[in-house]
N, C-alpha and C positions, 0 to 999 in steps of 0.2 A: 091142556091149556084152554082156558075159556076164550070164547070169541069176544071181539070188540063189543063193548056195551053190556056184557053180562058179568055180574059180580062173581068173585070166587065162591065156590060152593062150600068151602070149608077153610077157614083161615088158620087152622092148626097146622103146624109144620113139624116135621121130624128131621133133625140134622143128620145128614149122611155124608161121610167123607168123600170128596170128589176124587176120581181117579187121577193119578199123577199126570201132570202135563208133559208135553214133549219138547217144549222150548226152554233153552237156558239163556243166559245173558247174551251169549254170542249170537244165537239165532235171532233174538229180538233186535239186537243191534243191527244186524244185516237188514232186517225188515224196515227199520225206520231210517237208516242211512240211505237205503235204496230209494225210499220215498222222496228224500231230499234231492236225489239225482245230481250228485256232485259234478259230473262232466257236463250235463245239460245246463246246470247253473253257470259253470265257467264259460261255456260257449255262448249261451243265450243271454245271461244276465249281466255278467261282469263288463262286457263291452258297453252296454247301455249305461251302467254306473260310471264308467270312465268318461263316456261322451257327455252325458247329461248331469252327472253328479259332480263330485269334487275332484275328478281326475286322479292324480297320483295319490290322493288321500283315501281312496277306496279301501285299501287294506285296513286302515284304522277303523273305518265304518264297520267292516266285518268283525273286528275284535270287539267293538262296542256292542254290536248286536249279540255276539256270543256271550259276553259278560251279562248282558240283560237277560238273555234266555237261560243262562245258568242260574241266575237268581230266581227266575220263574220256575226252573226245575226243582230247586230246593223246596219251594212252597208246594209245588205240584206233588212232590214225593210224600208230603204229609197227607195229601188227599188220597194218593195211591195206596198208602198203607191203611188208611181208614176204609177205603172202598174195596180192598182186596185185590187191587191191581187190575181191575177190569171195569168195563162200562165207559171208559174214556171221559170226555167232557160232560156227558149226560150225568154220570154217577157223581162226578166231582161237583158240579153245580147243584145237584140235588142235595148233597151233603152240606154244602156251605151256604147256599142261597135259598134253598127250598124247592118245592115241587114245580110251581108254575114256571120259574126261570129255567128249571131243568128240562121241562117239556119243550120250551122255546129253543133251548140250546140243542136238544136232541134233533129237532126238526131242521134247525140251521146246519147242524153237522151233517145230517143226511143229504141236504141239498149241496153243501159245500164240497164234501168228499166225492159225491157223484159228479158234480160239475168238473172238478179237477181231474177225475178219471177220464171223463169224456174229452176234455181238452187235451190231455196227454195222448189219448188214442188218435186224435186228429194230427197232433205233432208227430207221432210215430209213423203214420201213413205218409205224411208230407216229407219228412226228412229221409225216410227209407227210400222213397221214390227218387229224391234228388241224389242220394248216394249211389243207388243202382244206376241211374242215368249217367253219372260221372264216370262209371266204369263200363259203359256200353250196353246196359240192360234197360229195356223199356218196359216198365211195369206201372200201372196206374196206382195212384195213392189209395184208391178204394180197396184194391186187392192187398196192398201192403198192410193197410189198417185191418182188413178182415183176417188175414193170417195171424197178425199180432193179437187181435181180440180172441180168436179161437184158442190160441195158446194160453192166454190169460184165463179164459173160461175153464179150460181143462185143469190148470193148476189151482185156480180158485176153488174149484169143486172138491179137490182132494185135501189131504191133511196139510196143515200150515207148515209143518216141518219140511215137506218137499219144496214148497215155495221158498222157504228160508234157505235151503241148500242151493237152489237155482239162483236166488238173489245174491248169495255169497259169492258165487263164481262171477256173476256179472259185475258186482260191485268191485271185486278185486281187480277185474279187468280195467274198468274205467278209472279207478284210483291209480292203478299201476301205470297206465299210459300218461296220466298227468304227473305222477311222480317222476317218470322218466324224463318228461319235459322239464320239470323243475331241476333235476340233476344236470341235464344238458346245459341249461342256462347258467347254473352255478359253475360248471366246469369251464365254460367259455369265458364268463365275465368275472368269476371269483366273487369276492365280497361286494364289489361294485354293483352286482345284481340285486343287492338289498339296500336300496337308497334310504338313508335315514330321513330324507325329506318327507317321505310318506307319512311319518308319524310326528312331524313337527306341528305345533299348534296352528301355525299359519296355513299349512296345506290341509291338515285334517279337518279344520273348521272353516275351510274356504267356501266360496260360492258353490252351491249345489249340494251341500251337506245333507239337506233333507231328502233329496232324491236318492243320493247314495245310500242313506240309511234305509229308505224304503226298499230298494233293491236288495240290500243286505238282509233285512228281516225276512222278505219273502223267499229268499234262497234257502231258508231253514225249514220251509213248510214240509211237514211230515214227521219231524223228529219227535213230536209229542204223542204220536200214535202208539207208543209202547204200552200205554195203559189200556189198549183194546185187547191185548193178548194175555192178560193176567190169568184168565180161565184156562189157557192152554200152556201156561208156564209151570215149570217144576216148583219154583219157589217165588211166586209173584211179588211178595212184599220185599224181596231183595233184588231179584233179577230185573224187574221193571224199573225201579229208580236207578239202578246201576246202569242199565242200558240207556236210559234217558240222559244221565250225566255224561256217559262216554260218548254218546252221539253228539251232544252239544260241543264238547271239547274237540272231538275229532273233526266235525264239520267246520267249526269256527277256525281252528288251527289250519286246516287244509285250505279253506277259502282264503284266509288272510295271507298264508305263505305263497300260494300259487298266484294270487293277484299281485302280491308284492314283487315276485319275480318277474311277472309280466311287465310291471312298471319298469323294473330294472332293464329288461330286455329291449323295451321300446324306447325308454328315456323319460324321465320325469317331466321334462318340458314339452315332450311330443305326444304323450300317451293320449291326451284328450283329442288332439287332431287326428291321430292315426285311428283311434277307436271310432271316431265319427265317420271316417272314410270307409273303414273295413267292416265295422259292425260285427255281424255273426261270423265273418271270415277271419277275425283277428287271431283266434287260437289255432285255426287251420294254417294260417300263414306262419305263425310261430312254430307249429309242428313241422311244417315243410322246411323251415330254416334251420331248426335245431335238431330235428330227428330224421330229416330226409324225407323222401317221397313215401317210404314205407310207414314212417311215423305219422305223416298227415293222413294216409289212408287208414291207419289204425284208429286215429281220432274220429274219422268219419264213421267207421263201422261201429266203434264203441259208443258213439253218440246215439246210434239207433238202439243198441242194447241197453243203454242208460235209460232211454225213454220207455223201452219195454219194461225194464225193472221198476221204474217209477209208476207206470200204469198198473202193474201187478200189485205193487205194495199198496197203492191207494185204493185199488179194487178190493183188496183184503180188508182194509180199514173201513170202507163203505159198507161191506157186507156185515161186519161185526156191529156197526151202529144199527143197521136194519134189524139184526137179530135181537139186540138188546131192547130196542123199542117195541119189537113184536112180542117179546116175552113179557113186557109190561102192558100189553094190550093197546099200544099206541099205533100199531100197524097190524095188518092181517096176521093172525096167529100162525099161519103156515110158514111165514118167513122166519119164525123163531126156532124152527126145527134144526136138530143137529144130526148129522149123518152118523148112523150107528157104528160104522167102522172108521171113517176118516175123522170123526168128531169135528167136522167143519160145518159152517152155516151154509150147507149146499143149496138149499132153496133160495136163500137170500143171494147167493152167488149167481145162480141161474137168472134170477130176476134182474140183478144188476147188469149182467152180461147182455140180456135182452134189451134193457133200457139203453145201454151204451150203443148197441148195434142199431137200434131204431133212430136215435138222435144223429149218430154219424151218418147212417143211411139217408136220413132226411136231408141233411146238409148236402150230401152227394147228389141226390135226386134234384135238389133245387139248383144245382150247379154253382154252389158257393165255394169259396176258396177254403181248403182245409186248415190253413194256418191263419190267414188274415181275418177270416170270419168265424171259424169254429174254435180253434185253439185259443186265440187271444181273448175272446169273450168268455168262454167257459172256464178257462184256467184263471183268468183275472177275477171272475166272480168267486170261484172256489177258493182262491188264495185269500181274498178279502174275508170271506166267511171264516176261514180257519184262523186267521189272525184275530178276528173278533172273538172267537171262541177261546183262544189262548188268553186274551185279556180277561175274559169272563171267568176262566178257570183260576187265574191269579186272584181275582176279586173274591172268588168263592172261598179261598183259603183265609183271606182276611175276614170273610163272613163267619167263619167258624168261631171267632172270638165273640161275636155278637150272639150267636146261637148257643154258645156255652159260656155265659157270663161268669159262672162260678168256677170254671175250670182253669187250669194252669196252662199257659201258652208259652212256648219257647220264643224269646225275643227275636232271634234271627230267623229260624225256620218258619215261624207262623206269623211274623209281622214284618220285619225289615226286608227280608228277601222277597216275599210275595209282593210287598208294596213297591219295591224297586222294579220288579218284573212287570207289575201292572202299569206303572207310569211309563215305562219304556214301550210296552205293547200298546197302550192307549195312544201314545204319540205315533206309533207305527200305523195304527188304524187311521188316524187323522191324516197322515202322509199319504197312505194308499188311496183314501177317498178323494183327497185333494189332487192327486196325480193319477186318477184312474185311467184317464185317456192315454197317459204315457205308459202305464203298466200294460194296457191292452193294445197300445199302438193304433188305436182307432179314434177318430174325431166324431164318429157317428153319434148323434144325440141319443139314439135308442140304446147304444152300448153304455153311454154315460149314465143312463138311468137304471142300469142293472143292479147297483147296490141297494136300491129300494126294494128289490125282490127279497133280500135278506130281512129287511124290516117287516115286510108283509108276512113272511114265513114265521118270524119270531112272534108277531102279533097273533097269528093263527094258533101257535103253540100256547101262548098265554090264554087265549080265549078258550081253547079246548080244555086246558087244565081247569079253568074256572067252571066250565060246564061239568066236568067230571066231579069236581068238589061238591056240587049240589045234586047232580043226577046220579052219580055212581060213587058215593063216599067211600065204600069199602075198597073199590079198586083204586081210588085216588090215594088212599092212605098207603098203598103198597108201591106207588110210583117211586122209582129210584132207591128203594130200600134193599133190594135183593143182594146188592154187593157190599152193604155196609158191614164192616167188621167192628165189633164192639170191644175187641181186645187186641193185643199184639200178636195173637196167634192167627194163622191163615184161616179165613172164613170157610165154613163148611157150605156145601151146596144144600139148599133147603128144598125138600121134596114134600109136597102136600100128602096128607094121609088119604085124601080122596081126590080123584082127578089127577092131572099131570101138570098143574101149574107149579112153577118154581117161584118161591117168594121168600123173603125174610122180613119178619115183622120187627119194627123198632120197639 
């Protein structure tokens, strides 16, 4: 692989069939649902949506977000099949909007996924400390975070299939305890636990709808990461779209049903007031009431494992962005290396682990709060960046029509569905920016300016791409092209006849 700034020595390539991947649809589904952290979303996000959003209408907001993201997934699947199911937003934007926006998207993705990982690491340390303290164990949040990060570093270094198996167990645990709570509410209250008022136009579109939709959309963060695992999938052009569809349906259905039952358990007229008073304790109180003390304890423990699972899943996503960008010469070439046995981006994983440890350690040394200062700021910025990238990916599918004016486009998959997805996601970006202080829970003016960091990073990417176009035209032409599939067949891995650069010429 050539170093940054040096052109490829030989642009001729020989197609070599890549070794079969280790991930099937189920593995990828576990990875992306774990990134969404269903239990963490229920405990941390739903009460806020109840309190500051449209109250009993929150289940309808989750369904609307799910339908919008399903439309996005239909268009994104077009991009996934064209890019071979790998490269994520970087490859998708390169295919639909061109190289300069792709470089900007790649840098924003690197920032967003790293910030989200760092924020979740802070939340892991904070909530683990609280749960241990509630059961008589005194352990600092720094040690809790350190143990979690060490486990993430070890799993991130090894093959992705191992992480997928670990995440499967953790995900089944957190979904299982919430499903048990759902069943217990239904058994006690019957069909009255599913109040039709939640989906009435008056309630669903009531005051606070915008805030509820914001929290609904951000609760899906991570579902789109399936397209980062195409190179490690057995049949990426099928398994990646299927996993994405399944994740949206599963997450939307589960969020809508559980929040609906919570409304039924508390009462449609009281849910806003109770959520405002109890906030993050709402689901623990429900667990204690409907599942007993053991159920509440299980919720607490599984909240910690949910945060660990989300940290590991987003760590894996961040690594693969770093690897892709390094392979295209946008980051140091060493980060693009693949472990000879584990076939993992092991050096990118180590670099990401070190970065997370340094940032978390810096907050600890400064004496800042792990949740109010670290988690809220980093996770808020990462969430906004990922929603922006989702909207850009939807726009890139629409851009294919302009880049292929003579080609035939399917009216639903390549126009209507991505258009609906883009409109919904653009509205979500507007809502998140407008309510960023509520999302982060901080009125600090410095925190309020964090979204400008995404703008600055995107501008840096555009500027760097412009410089490459004039100073390194050979390398510029190869940006974002390695994953492009020109047919319906799975793309081969391109191996240069001289050197070790991997590239595919258009």
